[in-house]
C-alpha positions as CSV (number, residue, x, y, z in Angstrom):
1,M,2.7,16.2,-36.0
2,T,6.0,14.3,-35.7
3,I,6.6,10.8,-34.5
4,R,8.8,10.7,-31.3
5,V,11.0,7.6,-30.5
6,H,12.3,7.2,-27.0
7,R,15.2,4.9,-26.8
8,E,16.1,3.2,-23.4
9,E,19.4,4.8,-23.7
10,Q,18.1,8.0,-23.8
11,L,15.6,8.3,-21.1
12,S,16.4,10.5,-18.4
13,W,16.1,8.3,-15.2
14,R,15.8,10.3,-11.5
15,R,15.9,9.0,-8.2
16,I,12.2,9.8,-6.7
17,G,13.9,11.0,-3.3
18,D,16.3,13.5,-5.4
19,I,13.2,15.3,-7.1
20,P,12.3,18.6,-5.6
21,L,8.9,17.2,-4.0
22,G,8.2,20.3,-1.6
23,W,5.4,19.5,0.8
24,M,4.8,16.2,-1.0
25,R,7.9,14.6,0.7
26,A,6.1,14.3,4.0
27,H,3.5,12.3,2.2
28,I,5.6,9.9,0.1
29,D,6.9,6.8,2.0
30,P,10.6,6.7,2.1
31,T,10.8,3.4,0.4
32,E,9.1,4.9,-2.7
33,Q,11.7,7.8,-2.9
34,E,14.5,5.2,-3.4
35,G,12.7,4.2,-6.5
36,H,13.5,5.9,-9.9
37,L,11.4,7.3,-12.8
38,C,11.3,8.6,-16.1
39,F,8.8,10.3,-18.6
40,H,8.6,8.5,-21.7
41,E,6.3,11.5,-22.7
42,A,6.0,14.6,-20.3
43,G,2.5,15.3,-21.7
44,G,0.7,18.5,-21.8
45,E,-2.8,19.8,-22.0
46,G,-4.5,17.2,-24.4
47,A,-1.4,15.4,-24.7
48,M,-0.9,12.1,-23.4
49,Q,1.7,11.3,-20.5
50,L,3.8,8.1,-20.0
51,M,5.8,7.6,-17.0
52,E,8.0,4.5,-16.1
53,M,8.8,3.6,-12.5
54,R,11.4,1.4,-11.0
55,L,10.8,0.0,-7.7
56,N,12.7,-1.8,-5.1
57,P,11.0,-4.9,-3.4
58,H,8.5,-3.9,-0.7
59,T,8.3,-0.4,-1.8
60,R,5.3,1.1,-0.3
61,I,3.3,3.6,-2.3
62,A,1.2,5.7,0.6
63,P,-2.2,6.3,-0.1
64,H,-3.3,9.0,-2.2
65,S,-5.2,9.8,-5.3
66,H,-4.8,12.1,-8.5
67,D,-6.9,14.6,-10.5
68,D,-6.9,12.5,-13.6
69,D,-7.6,8.8,-14.6
70,E,-4.9,6.7,-14.9
71,I,-3.6,3.1,-15.8
72,F,-0.6,1.2,-14.2
73,Y,0.6,-1.5,-16.4
74,V,3.1,-4.0,-14.4
75,V,6.1,-4.8,-16.7
76,E,7.9,-6.8,-14.2
77,G,7.4,-7.8,-10.6
78,S,4.0,-7.3,-8.7
79,L,1.6,-4.9,-7.0
80,H,-0.2,-6.1,-3.7
81,W,-3.0,-4.3,-1.8
82,G,-5.2,-5.8,0.7
83,D,-5.5,-9.5,-0.5
84,K,-5.0,-8.8,-4.0
85,V,-1.9,-9.2,-6.3
86,L,-1.3,-7.8,-9.8
87,A,1.4,-9.9,-11.5
88,A,3.5,-8.8,-14.7
89,G,1.5,-8.2,-17.6
90,G,-1.5,-7.2,-15.6
91,S,-3.1,-3.5,-15.5
92,M,-5.3,-1.4,-13.4
93,F,-7.4,1.6,-14.2
94,I,-7.8,4.3,-11.6
95,P,-10.5,6.9,-11.8
96,A,-9.6,10.6,-11.0
97,G,-10.2,11.1,-7.1
98,T,-9.8,7.5,-6.2
99,E,-7.7,7.0,-3.3
100,Y,-5.3,4.1,-3.6
101,S,-2.1,2.2,-2.1
102,F,-0.1,-0.5,-3.0
103,Q,3.3,-2.3,-2.2
104,T,5.6,-4.2,-4.2
105,G,6.2,-7.8,-3.9
106,D,9.6,-9.8,-3.2
107,A,11.1,-8.8,-6.4
108,P,11.8,-5.3,-8.0
109,A,8.8,-3.8,-10.2
110,R,8.9,-2.1,-13.1
111,L,5.5,0.0,-14.0
112,L,4.3,2.0,-16.6
113,N,1.9,4.8,-15.9
114,F,-0.3,6.2,-18.4
115,R,-2.7,9.5,-18.2
116,G,-4.4,11.4,-20.7
117,R,-2.6,14.6,-20.3
118,A,0.3,16.0,-18.0
119,D,-1.0,15.3,-14.5
120,H,1.4,16.0,-11.8
121,S,-1.3,16.2,-8.9
122,F,-1.0,14.4,-5.7
123,N,-3.4,14.5,-3.1
124,P,-2.8,12.7,0.1
125,A,-5.1,10.5,1.8
126,R,-7.8,12.2,3.8
127,Q,-7.2,11.4,7.4
128,A,-10.0,9.5,9.3
129,A,-11.7,11.7,11.9
C-alpha cells in the first residue's frame, strides 16, 4: 500500500453546476450549483472517499439522502437546519437512507465529507402525498 498525499495546489476543483448531473440537476438547488467541490480521495469498493466542498453564503442543499453513511466536518462557516446550527469545528454523522437538508450561514462554508467507500448515490426526498 502506498501513502497518497494531496496538496492544496494539486486538487482538481470543479464548479458543481459544470459537472454533468443528468436527471439530478432538477433536484439540486441553483445556489448549490454555484459551489465547488473536489475529491481528495475518490474512493472505491472498500476504499474511503473524502470530498471537500466550498459553498457560498446562504447556499441551500435540497432534501435528499445517500445509500451510504457519511460524516460532514465543518472547516469554515456554518450549517443551519431547522433551529439547529453547526459551526466550524463541528461534525455530523448522517446514516444511510436518512433524508437531510441544510443551508450555509452568512459566511462562505468549507466542508469535508467522509464516506466509507465511493458513494455517488443521490436520492431526492420523497414527495409528501
